[in-house]
C-alpha positions as CSV (number, residue, x, y, z in Angstrom):
1,M,116.5,103.0,52.2
2,S,120.2,103.4,52.8
3,L,121.1,106.2,55.2
4,C,124.4,107.8,56.2
5,L,124.5,109.2,59.8
6,T,126.6,112.2,60.6
7,S,127.5,114.0,63.8
8,D,129.2,117.6,64.0
9,V,131.1,116.9,67.2
10,S,133.6,114.4,68.3
11,W,131.9,113.6,71.7
12,V,128.9,112.0,70.0
13,L,129.6,108.8,68.0
14,V,127.0,107.3,65.7
15,P,127.1,104.5,63.2
16,K,128.2,105.4,59.8
17,Y,125.4,103.7,57.8
18,L,121.8,102.6,58.6
19,E,119.8,100.3,56.3
20,L,116.0,100.9,56.7
21,M,113.7,97.9,55.9
22,Y,110.0,97.3,56.2
23,M,110.4,97.0,60.0
24,A,111.8,99.0,62.9
25,R,115.6,99.2,63.2
26,N,117.6,100.3,66.2
27,F,121.0,101.9,66.4
28,N,123.2,103.0,69.2
29,I,124.6,106.4,69.9
30,K,127.6,106.9,72.3
31,V,128.0,110.2,74.2
32,D,131.3,110.8,75.9
33,P,131.1,114.2,77.9
34,S,134.3,113.7,79.8
35,G,136.2,116.3,77.8
36,L,133.6,118.9,77.9
37,S,133.8,122.2,79.8
38,P,131.0,123.2,82.3
39,G,127.9,124.5,80.5
40,V,125.3,123.4,78.0
41,H,126.5,121.7,74.8
42,T,124.2,120.8,72.0
43,T,124.7,119.0,68.7
44,T,122.5,117.5,65.9
45,V,122.6,114.0,64.5
46,R,121.5,114.0,60.8
47,A,120.6,111.0,58.5
48,Y,121.1,111.5,54.7
49,D,119.9,109.2,51.9
50,V,123.1,108.1,50.3
51,K,121.4,108.2,46.8
52,N,120.4,111.7,47.0
53,T,122.2,113.8,49.6
54,A,121.2,117.0,48.0
55,K,117.5,116.7,49.3
56,G,118.8,117.3,52.8
57,P,118.5,115.1,55.9
58,V,115.8,112.5,56.1
59,F,115.6,112.9,59.8
60,T,117.4,114.8,62.6
61,F,117.4,114.8,66.4
62,E,119.1,116.9,69.0
63,V,121.6,115.7,71.8
64,T,122.0,118.1,74.7
65,V,124.6,117.5,77.4
66,V,124.7,119.6,80.6
67,R,128.0,119.7,82.5
68,P,127.0,121.4,85.8
69,V,129.4,123.8,87.6
70,K,130.8,122.7,90.9
71,T,131.2,124.8,93.9
72,D,134.4,125.4,96.1
73,D,135.0,123.6,99.4
74,S,132.9,126.2,101.3
75,G,129.9,125.5,99.1
76,S,129.8,128.9,97.3
77,L,129.8,130.0,93.7
78,S,129.9,133.4,92.2
79,Y,128.9,135.1,88.9
80,E,130.3,138.6,88.4
81,N,129.2,141.4,86.1
82,V,126.4,139.5,84.3
83,N,124.8,141.8,81.7
84,F,121.1,141.6,81.1
85,N,120.2,143.5,78.0
86,P,117.1,143.2,75.6
87,N,118.6,140.5,73.6
88,S,119.6,138.3,76.5
89,L,116.8,138.4,79.1
90,I,117.4,134.9,80.6
91,K,120.5,133.6,82.3
92,R,120.6,129.9,83.1
93,N,123.0,128.2,85.4
94,F,123.5,124.6,86.2
95,V,125.1,123.7,89.5
96,L,125.9,120.4,91.1
97,V,124.7,120.6,94.7
98,P,127.6,119.5,96.9
99,N,127.1,116.8,99.6
100,N,126.0,117.6,103.1
101,V,123.9,120.7,102.4
102,T,120.2,121.1,102.7
103,W,119.4,124.7,101.6
104,A,120.9,127.5,99.6
105,T,121.0,131.3,99.5
106,L,121.2,133.4,96.4
107,H,122.5,136.8,97.1
108,I,122.0,139.2,94.0
109,K,123.8,142.5,94.0
110,H,122.7,145.5,91.8
111,L,125.7,147.3,90.3
112,D,123.9,150.0,88.4
113,T,121.9,151.9,91.0
114,D,120.4,154.3,88.6
115,V,118.3,151.5,86.8
116,S,115.6,149.5,88.4
117,S,114.0,146.4,86.9
118,N,111.7,143.4,87.7
119,F,113.3,140.0,87.8
120,C,112.0,136.4,88.0
121,L,114.0,133.8,89.8
122,H,113.1,130.1,89.2
123,T,115.1,127.1,90.6
124,V,114.3,123.4,90.1
125,Q,115.7,120.0,90.7
126,L,114.4,116.7,89.3
127,L,114.1,113.7,91.5
128,P,113.2,110.1,90.7
129,Q,109.4,109.5,90.6
130,K,108.7,113.1,91.9
131,S,106.9,115.9,90.2
132,C,109.0,118.8,88.9
133,K,107.2,120.9,91.4
134,F,108.6,118.9,94.3
135,M,111.9,120.8,94.4
136,E,110.7,123.9,92.7
137,Y,111.2,127.6,93.7
138,Y,109.7,130.6,92.1
139,K,110.0,134.4,93.1
140,M,109.3,137.6,91.4
141,F,111.1,140.6,92.7
142,N,112.1,144.2,91.9
143,L,115.7,145.4,92.2
144,K,115.2,148.9,93.5
145,S,117.7,148.6,96.2
146,N,121.3,147.4,95.9
147,E,120.8,143.9,97.1
148,F,118.4,141.0,97.2
149,Q,118.4,137.6,99.0
150,S,116.4,134.5,98.3
151,H,116.3,131.2,100.2
152,F,115.3,127.8,99.1
153,A,115.6,124.1,99.9
154,V,117.9,121.8,97.8
155,E,118.8,118.2,97.6
156,E,122.4,117.2,97.8
157,N,124.3,115.6,94.9
158,V,121.5,116.7,92.4
159,V,122.0,119.1,89.6
160,L,120.2,122.6,90.4
161,E,119.0,124.7,87.5
162,I,118.9,128.4,88.3
163,A,117.1,130.7,85.8
164,L,117.2,134.3,86.4
165,A,115.3,136.4,83.9
166,K,114.5,140.1,83.5
167,Y,110.9,140.8,83.1
168,W,110.0,141.5,79.5
169,P,108.7,145.1,79.9
170,S,112.1,146.1,81.4
171,C,114.1,147.2,78.3
172,S,117.0,148.9,79.9
173,N,120.5,147.3,80.3
174,I,121.3,146.1,83.9
175,I,124.4,144.6,85.3
176,L,124.2,142.2,88.2
177,S,126.4,140.0,90.4
178,Y,125.1,137.1,92.2
179,K,126.5,134.5,94.6
180,L,125.2,131.2,95.5
181,Q,126.0,129.9,98.9
182,F,124.9,126.4,100.3
183,H,124.1,125.8,104.0
184,G,122.7,123.0,106.4
185,V,123.6,119.9,108.1
186,I,122.3,116.4,107.3
187,P,120.2,114.5,109.7
188,Q,120.5,110.8,109.6
189,S,116.7,110.4,109.3
190,K,115.0,113.3,107.4
191,N,111.4,112.4,108.2
192,I,110.9,111.1,111.7
193,A,108.0,109.1,113.0
194,M,107.8,108.7,116.8
195,Y,105.1,106.8,118.9
196,H,104.2,107.5,122.5
197,G,106.0,104.8,124.6
198,M,109.4,105.2,123.0
199,G,110.4,107.7,125.8
200,L,113.1,109.2,123.5
201,Q,113.7,109.6,119.8
202,S,117.4,109.7,118.8
203,V,118.5,112.0,115.9
204,M,122.2,112.0,114.5
205,L,123.3,115.1,112.8
206,K,126.2,115.2,110.3
207,P,128.1,118.4,109.7
208,G,127.9,120.4,106.5
209,V,130.3,122.2,104.3
210,K,130.7,125.3,106.5
211,N,130.2,126.4,110.1
212,E,126.5,126.2,111.1
213,E,124.7,127.5,114.2
214,I,122.3,124.8,115.4
215,Q,119.3,125.3,117.7
216,P,117.0,122.3,117.2
217,S,113.3,122.6,117.8
218,V,110.2,120.3,117.3
219,S,106.7,121.7,117.0
220,L,103.4,119.7,116.3
221,K,100.7,121.8,114.5
222,H,98.1,119.4,113.1
223,L,96.1,116.3,114.2
224,I,95.5,113.5,111.7
225,T,92.4,111.2,112.2
226,V,92.2,108.2,109.8
227,L,88.8,107.5,108.5
228,R,87.4,104.2,107.3
229,P,84.4,104.0,104.9
230,N,81.0,103.1,106.4
231,E,79.6,102.5,103.1
232,G,81.1,101.6,99.7
233,K,79.4,100.8,96.3
234,I,80.7,100.1,92.8
235,T,78.4,100.8,89.9
236,A,78.6,101.2,86.1
237,L,78.2,104.7,84.7
238,T,75.6,105.6,82.1
239,Y,75.9,105.3,78.3
240,R,77.6,108.7,78.3
241,D,80.7,107.2,80.0
242,V,81.4,104.3,77.6
243,I,84.8,104.0,75.8
244,P,84.0,102.8,72.3
245,P,83.2,100.2,71.2
246,Q,81.6,98.9,74.5
247,R,84.0,99.5,77.5
248,P,82.0,100.8,80.4
249,I,83.5,103.0,83.1
250,Y,82.8,102.1,86.7
251,Q,82.6,104.3,89.7
252,L,83.2,103.7,93.4
253,N,81.3,105.9,95.8
254,L,82.6,105.9,99.4
255,S,81.1,107.5,102.5
256,Y,82.9,108.6,105.7
257,A,81.7,110.2,108.8
258,F,83.6,112.3,111.5
259,S,82.9,114.8,114.1
260,L,84.7,117.9,115.4
261,P,84.5,118.9,119.0
262,K,85.4,122.5,118.3
263,S,85.7,124.9,115.4
264,T,88.9,124.5,113.5
265,E,90.7,124.6,110.1
266,A,90.6,121.2,108.5
267,Y,90.9,119.4,105.2
268,A,90.6,115.9,103.8
269,T,93.2,114.0,101.8
270,C,93.7,110.4,100.4
271,G,97.1,109.0,101.2
272,L,97.1,106.6,98.2
273,F,96.8,109.1,95.5
274,G,96.0,112.5,97.2
275,E,99.1,114.2,95.6
276,L,98.6,112.9,92.1
277,L,96.7,114.5,89.4
278,Y,97.5,113.7,85.8
279,E,99.9,110.9,86.7
280,N,97.3,109.1,88.7
281,E,96.4,105.5,87.6
282,Y,92.7,106.1,88.4
283,E,90.7,108.2,86.0
284,S,89.4,110.6,88.7
285,Q,89.3,111.3,92.4
286,L,86.6,113.7,93.8
287,W,85.3,114.3,97.2
288,M,82.6,116.5,98.7
289,L,82.1,117.5,102.3
290,F,78.6,117.8,103.9
291,D,77.3,118.8,107.4
292,S,74.9,116.8,109.5
293,N,72.0,118.3,107.5
294,K,73.4,117.1,104.1
295,Q,74.2,120.7,103.1
296,Y,77.1,121.0,100.8
297,I,80.2,122.7,102.2
298,A,83.3,122.1,99.9
299,A,84.7,119.8,97.3
300,G,88.3,118.9,96.1
301,D,90.4,116.4,94.4
302,A,94.2,116.3,94.3
303,Y,96.4,118.6,96.4
304,S,93.8,119.0,99.1
305,S,96.4,120.3,101.5
306,R,96.4,123.6,99.5
307,H,92.9,124.2,100.3
308,V,92.0,124.5,104.0
309,Y,88.5,125.1,105.2
310,K,87.1,126.7,108.4
311,L,84.7,124.1,109.9
312,D,82.4,124.7,112.9
313,K,82.0,121.8,115.5
314,G,79.6,119.2,114.7
315,D,79.1,116.0,112.5
316,Y,80.2,115.8,109.0
317,T,80.1,113.3,106.1
318,I,82.6,113.0,103.2
319,K,81.5,111.4,99.9
320,M,84.4,110.1,97.8
321,H,84.1,109.2,94.0
322,V,86.8,107.2,92.2
323,R,86.5,106.0,88.6
324,H,88.2,103.4,86.4
325,E,87.4,101.1,83.5
326,R,88.5,98.0,85.5
327,R,86.2,96.9,88.1
328,E,88.7,94.7,89.8
329,L,90.9,97.6,90.6
330,L,88.0,99.4,92.3
331,D,87.2,96.3,94.3
332,K,90.8,96.5,95.8
333,I,90.2,100.0,97.3
334,I,86.6,99.6,98.5
335,D,88.0,99.9,102.0
336,L,90.1,102.9,101.1
337,P,91.0,105.0,104.2
338,I,91.3,108.8,104.1
339,Q,92.8,111.3,106.5
340,V,91.2,114.4,108.1
341,V,93.9,116.9,109.1
342,Q,92.9,119.5,111.8
343,K,94.8,122.5,112.8
344,L,95.7,122.6,116.5
345,Q,94.6,125.8,118.2
346,N,98.0,126.0,119.9
347,Q,101.1,124.2,118.6
348,I,102.9,121.7,120.8
349,N,106.6,121.9,121.4
350,L,108.6,118.8,122.3
351,D,111.8,119.0,124.4
352,V,115.0,118.4,122.7
353,Y,118.3,117.4,124.6
354,N,121.9,117.3,123.6
355,S,122.7,114.2,125.8
356,H,120.9,111.1,126.8
357,H,121.7,111.7,130.3
358,Q,119.9,115.0,130.5
359,A,117.0,113.6,128.6
360,T,116.4,110.7,131.0
361,I,116.4,113.2,134.0
362,F,114.4,115.8,132.2
363,G,117.3,118.3,132.8
364,K,119.0,120.9,130.7
365,K,117.4,121.3,127.3
366,S,119.4,121.8,124.1
367,S,120.7,125.2,123.4
368,C,122.5,126.9,120.5
369,F,125.8,125.3,119.3
370,I,128.1,125.3,116.3
371,M,128.9,122.3,114.1
372,T,132.2,122.6,112.0
373,P,132.8,121.0,108.6
374,N,135.0,118.3,109.7
375,G,133.7,118.0,113.1
376,A,132.2,115.0,115.0
377,L,128.6,113.8,114.5
378,C,126.0,115.2,117.0
379,N,123.3,113.1,118.7
380,L,120.1,114.8,119.8
381,N,117.4,113.2,121.9
382,I,113.7,114.2,121.5
383,G,111.4,113.7,124.5
384,S,108.0,112.4,124.4
385,L,104.7,114.3,124.9
386,S,103.4,114.7,128.4
387,I,100.3,112.6,129.5
388,D,98.6,115.8,130.6
389,K,98.8,117.2,127.2
390,I,97.4,114.0,125.6
391,I,94.5,114.1,128.1
392,S,93.6,117.8,127.6
393,L,93.6,117.3,123.7
394,K,91.5,114.1,124.2
395,L,93.7,112.1,121.9
396,L,92.8,108.5,121.2
397,P,94.9,105.5,120.0
398,G,95.6,105.9,116.3
399,H,95.6,109.7,116.3
400,C,98.7,111.2,114.8
401,L,100.1,114.7,115.5
402,T,102.2,116.2,112.7
403,G,104.6,119.1,112.5
404,N,108.2,119.7,111.7
405,I,111.7,119.6,113.2
406,I,114.1,122.5,112.6
407,Y,117.9,122.4,113.2
408,A,119.1,125.8,111.9
409,K,119.3,128.8,114.1
410,D,119.2,131.2,111.1
411,E,115.7,132.7,110.6
412,N,115.8,132.2,106.9
413,G,116.9,128.6,107.3
414,K,114.0,127.9,109.6
415,K,111.6,128.9,106.8
416,V,113.0,126.5,104.2
417,D,115.0,123.8,105.9
418,T,112.3,121.9,107.6
419,Y,111.6,118.2,108.0
420,D,108.4,116.3,108.8
421,F,107.8,115.1,112.3
422,K,105.0,112.7,113.2
423,Y,103.9,111.6,116.7
424,F,101.6,108.6,117.0
425,I,99.3,108.0,120.0
426,T,99.2,104.4,121.1
427,D,97.3,104.4,124.4
428,T,94.4,105.7,126.2
429,F,95.0,107.8,129.2
430,K,92.7,108.9,132.0
431,P,93.3,111.6,134.6
432,K,95.6,110.5,137.3
433,N,93.5,112.0,140.1
434,G,90.2,111.4,138.6
435,L,87.7,112.6,141.2
436,K,84.6,110.5,141.9
437,P,81.5,111.3,144.0
438,V,81.4,110.4,147.6
439,E,80.8,106.6,147.9
440,E,80.3,104.4,150.7
441,I,81.9,100.9,151.0
442,K,79.6,98.7,148.8
443,T,79.3,95.1,148.2
444,K,79.8,93.5,144.8
445,L,76.1,93.0,144.5
446,E,75.4,96.6,145.1
447,E,78.0,97.6,142.5
448,F,76.3,95.1,140.1
449,N,72.9,96.6,140.7
450,E,74.2,100.2,140.1
451,A,75.9,99.1,136.9
452,M,72.7,97.4,135.8
453,C,70.7,100.6,136.5
454,E,73.1,102.8,134.6
455,S,73.0,100.4,131.6
456,K,69.0,100.3,131.6
457,L,69.0,104.2,131.9
458,N,71.2,104.5,128.9
459,W,69.0,102.1,126.9
460,L,65.8,103.9,128.1
461,T,67.0,107.1,126.3
462,K,67.6,105.1,123.2
463,L,64.4,103.3,122.9
464,E,61.3,104.8,121.1
465,Y,58.5,105.7,123.1
466,G,56.0,102.9,123.4
467,E,55.0,99.8,125.3
468,D,58.5,98.4,125.6
469,S,60.0,101.6,127.0
470,R,57.1,102.0,129.4
471,K,57.7,98.6,130.9
472,L,61.3,99.3,131.3
473,Y,60.6,102.6,133.1
474,D,58.1,100.9,135.4
475,S,60.6,98.2,136.3
476,L,63.2,100.9,137.1
477,C,60.7,102.8,139.1
478,E,60.0,99.9,141.2
479,E,63.7,99.3,142.0
480,F,65.2,102.9,142.0
481,G,62.2,105.2,141.4
482,D,62.3,106.8,144.8
483,K,66.2,107.1,145.1
484,N,67.6,108.0,141.7
485,A,66.2,111.1,139.9
486,S,68.0,110.1,136.7
487,V,65.4,107.4,136.2
488,H,62.7,110.1,135.6
489,T,64.9,112.5,133.4
490,S,65.8,109.5,131.2
491,W,62.1,108.7,130.8
492,I,61.5,112.3,129.8
493,Q,64.2,112.1,127.1
494,C,62.6,108.9,126.0
495,I,59.2,110.6,125.6
496,E,60.6,113.7,123.9
497,P,64.2,113.3,122.5
498,E,66.3,116.1,121.5
499,D,65.6,115.6,117.8
500,K,61.9,115.5,118.3
501,K,61.3,118.4,120.5
502,R,58.0,120.4,119.7
503,F,58.5,124.0,119.0
504,P,55.7,126.7,118.9
505,Y,55.0,126.4,115.2
506,F,53.4,122.9,115.6
507,E,50.0,122.1,114.2
508,I,47.3,121.7,116.8
509,P,46.3,118.1,115.5
510,D,49.8,117.0,116.2
511,F,49.6,117.9,119.9
512,D,49.9,114.8,122.1
513,L,48.3,115.7,125.5
514,E,49.3,112.4,127.0
515,K,53.0,112.8,126.5
516,V,52.9,116.4,127.9
517,K,51.2,115.1,131.1
518,L,53.7,112.2,131.4
519,I,56.7,114.7,131.1
520,I,55.1,116.8,133.9
521,A,54.5,113.8,136.1
522,A,58.1,112.4,135.6
523,A,59.6,116.0,136.4
524,D,57.6,116.1,139.6
525,R,58.9,112.7,140.7
526,A,62.5,113.7,139.9
527,L,62.2,117.0,141.7
528,A,60.7,115.3,144.8
529,I,63.7,113.2,145.2
530,I,66.3,116.1,145.4
531,D,66.3,118.5,148.2
532,Q,66.8,121.9,146.4
533,D,67.3,123.9,149.5
534,E,70.2,121.8,150.6
535,L,71.6,122.0,147.1
536,L,71.3,125.8,147.0
537,A,72.9,125.9,150.5
538,F,75.9,124.0,149.2
539,Y,76.5,126.4,146.4
540,G,76.1,129.3,148.8
541,I,79.3,128.3,150.5
542,K,81.9,130.7,149.6
543,S,85.0,128.6,150.4
544,D,84.5,124.9,151.2
545,Q,87.5,123.7,153.3
546,R,86.3,120.1,153.9
547,P,88.6,117.4,152.7
548,E,85.9,115.9,150.5
549,A,84.9,119.3,149.1
550,S,86.0,118.5,145.5
551,K,84.1,115.1,145.5
552,L,80.9,116.7,146.9
553,K,81.1,119.3,144.2
554,I,81.1,116.7,141.5
555,S,78.2,114.9,143.1
556,N,76.1,118.1,143.6
557,D,76.9,119.3,140.0
558,R,75.2,116.1,138.7
559,L,72.2,116.8,141.0
560,K,72.0,120.5,139.7
561,N,72.1,119.4,136.1
562,T,69.2,117.0,136.9
563,V,67.2,119.7,138.6
564,V,67.7,122.1,135.7
565,E,66.8,119.4,133.2
566,A,63.6,118.4,135.2
567,L,62.5,122.1,135.7
568,S,63.1,123.2,132.2
569,R,61.3,120.2,130.7
570,K,58.4,120.7,133.1
571,G,58.2,124.4,132.4
572,A,58.1,123.8,128.6
573,A,55.4,121.1,129.0
574,L,53.3,123.5,131.1
575,C,53.8,126.1,128.3
576,Q,52.8,123.8,125.7
577,L,49.6,122.8,127.7
578,Y,48.8,126.5,128.2
579,Y,49.4,127.2,124.7
580,Y,47.1,124.4,123.5
581,N,44.3,125.3,125.9
582,N,44.6,128.9,124.9
583,V,44.2,128.1,121.2
584,I,41.2,125.6,121.8
585,T,39.2,127.4,124.4
586,K,40.5,131.1,124.1
587,I,40.6,131.2,127.9
588,T,43.7,132.5,129.8
589,N,44.3,131.0,133.2
590,E,46.5,133.3,135.4
591,N,47.3,130.5,137.8
592,D,49.0,128.6,135.0
593,L,51.0,131.5,134.2
594,Q,52.0,132.1,137.7
595,E,53.2,128.4,138.0
596,I,55.3,128.8,134.8
597,D,56.8,132.0,136.1
598,D,57.6,130.3,139.4
599,I,59.4,127.5,137.6
600,L,61.5,130.0,135.6
601,L,62.5,131.6,138.8
602,Q,63.5,128.3,140.2
603,V,65.7,127.5,137.3
604,S,67.3,131.0,137.6
605,C,68.5,130.0,141.1
606,F,70.7,127.3,139.7
607,I,71.7,128.6,136.2
608,S,71.9,132.0,134.6
609,P,68.8,133.0,132.4
610,D,71.2,133.7,129.5
611,S,72.9,130.3,129.6
612,D,73.5,128.2,126.6
613,S,71.8,125.2,128.2
614,K,69.7,123.2,125.6
615,S,66.8,122.5,128.0
616,L,66.8,126.2,129.3
617,N,66.7,127.5,125.8
618,Y,63.8,125.2,125.0
619,F,61.9,126.5,128.0
620,N,62.7,130.1,127.3
621,I,61.3,129.7,123.6
622,W,58.0,128.3,124.9
623,H,57.9,130.9,127.7
624,G,58.4,133.7,125.1
625,A,55.6,132.2,123.0
626,V,53.2,132.1,125.9
627,Y,53.9,135.8,126.7
628,Q,54.1,136.7,123.0
629,N,57.8,138.0,123.6
630,Y,58.7,137.3,120.0
631,G,61.9,139.5,120.1
632,R,63.2,137.4,123.0
633,M,62.3,134.2,121.0
634,M,64.2,135.5,117.9
635,K,67.3,136.3,120.0
636,I,67.4,132.7,121.5
637,L,66.7,131.1,118.2
638,L,69.3,133.0,116.4
639,R,71.9,132.1,119.2
640,M,71.0,128.4,118.8
641,L,71.5,128.6,115.1
642,E,75.0,130.1,115.5
643,D,75.9,126.9,117.4
644,K,74.4,124.5,114.9
645,Y,71.8,124.5,112.0
646,I,68.7,122.7,113.2
647,K,65.7,122.5,110.9
648,D,63.0,122.7,113.7
649,V,64.8,125.8,115.2
650,E,65.0,127.6,111.8
651,S,61.4,126.8,111.1
652,C,60.5,128.2,114.5
653,L,62.3,131.3,113.7
654,L,60.4,131.6,110.4
655,W,57.1,131.1,112.2
656,T,58.1,133.8,114.8
657,V,58.9,136.3,112.1
658,N,55.6,135.7,110.3
659,V,53.7,136.1,113.5
660,K,55.5,139.2,114.8
661,F,55.8,141.3,111.4
662,G,53.2,139.5,109.2
663,A,53.0,141.0,105.6
664,D,55.5,143.6,106.4
665,A,58.3,141.1,106.4
666,R,57.5,139.1,103.2
667,H,60.9,139.6,101.9
668,L,62.5,138.2,105.0
669,A,60.2,135.3,105.2
670,S,60.9,134.5,101.5
671,A,64.6,134.5,102.1
672,M,64.3,132.3,105.1
673,V,62.1,129.8,103.2
674,N,64.8,129.7,100.4
675,A,67.5,129.2,103.1
676,L,65.6,126.3,104.5
677,I,65.9,124.5,101.1
678,V,69.6,125.2,100.9
679,H,70.4,124.3,104.6
680,Y,68.4,121.1,104.7
681,P,68.4,119.2,101.4
682,K,66.7,115.9,101.3
683,T,69.6,114.0,99.8
684,F,73.3,114.4,99.3
685,R,74.5,116.3,96.1
686,P,75.4,113.9,93.4
687,F,78.8,113.8,91.7
């Protein structure tokens, strides 16, 4: 087919003829926009069959050229008396953003005060390899008053499209005038990464197109922890996920674990493709968050930073799922790290100095100053984070604090003209004046023996109760049994660990009488070593002026914790023994009850009865069961569940409700049984 190409304008040049064969043919089009006026210019290239031009063009395609408007030297641009009527609801303007600016203000003035209308403002800039939403701004507003201002970030030397549209239900005519003004100064490095040990971070500022008031500030708001997968597995999906004819799709399942020391707002994100959705090279990215009981909490995929969750303190597990038809690509990311971003309770501000001299002597900090368009460059120095702050936040090497750095003094500029700032922790710090218990001068052999004793005690709490742990305990008793009460409390924790404590709802055949007697014997030996009267006398001192008072307090605090642990465990064991004998023999021994009450009174001398101590709560629950104080039991159990969901605690609460209310609380018992299924699933929820 022989074609004739035509163009309606002189700034688009096309070949005169094109001969189409049985294969693809290319042809060049030249566009020369040099003589065009600012605005949008369009034309159509048409191709006609030379043998039959009457049938119309065989194909057409549009050519659009946008010549942006340039601002004046002060970075401003005005549009006067722009009429918005029902036939022209949208006004588009294309502006070339000048150099040395970072944000803009659009000031809209309402010229007809008798008419009000709703408007939509949309601005966008397209950057290479970035989503169109990266530099997008959208705002709906109502022009009831005479003026409206909007502020947004811009990228220098890139065309900015401004679309101002009247909302479609507004049919009245309205006349507006609006002015675009650019602001800002240019930092030499927009996104700054600083590590502890640099001392100072230098930032160079370049002046903008107009006078700008500068008041630099750096604030850190989030803590980033990098997680490595502790488990990864690649498997082929089922027959439902097969691309015809026989191309299977593979999945990569990764597992991560982390813990939060306190309640905070947090979210998880993947740095490799966390901000990609449809443009992602992988078919899918999904993650689910579970607590320590495998209970599902939340899920997400891309743009996780938009969805922040309130998490309580405790241990958590993240399961991540990535799919692709090529297994070798999944093999390359089997060690894929992810980031957990936590919000700091209080933001951290870093010091900024105008001169290097003031920064090195920690002198006068930076104040407000003005940068003129043709002025000199300005150098700022950012100080490092104090060691005390690192210690108080318990930061570890590899942790990263993130926030932003702001240069503008204008309140509107502070909201839109911000830059990322990252601070990396590289070292581990300990308190400078770490207080230790009072120690005598010891030989190396004595220090070695103490270190060996501490190591054995740590392992004693980790070993399962049995012959091996009993041998280790006997050997420790021979060496330190009469001097170190921690030997016996560690043995108690070995016999009855925290996760295997027996609550009042246990079955009688499961009761181990031997373990209970061993706990009572170990607690008695621990209490015999510590002089409780002397310990109480120390805490009775109102003001200790001795030089070693602080060291003595640390030492006695450890002894107090040991006493509370031993008394609480002994009291709980005696309650279990009494409870067991009462169920079997139906005989109540008042002497046993008196001994239990005496132990509770002794514990109250060292710690408040309403304390959140785990050992004391355990004792109080058993004490309430012995005296049938079910209301007190429910109060303690509910308080424990507020801190952390534990299956044994919730099961004990269910048992308490059934015993207290019986058939009158069937609805409550039924709800709690269903809650147990939800709170403590057997396995993780599948993808």
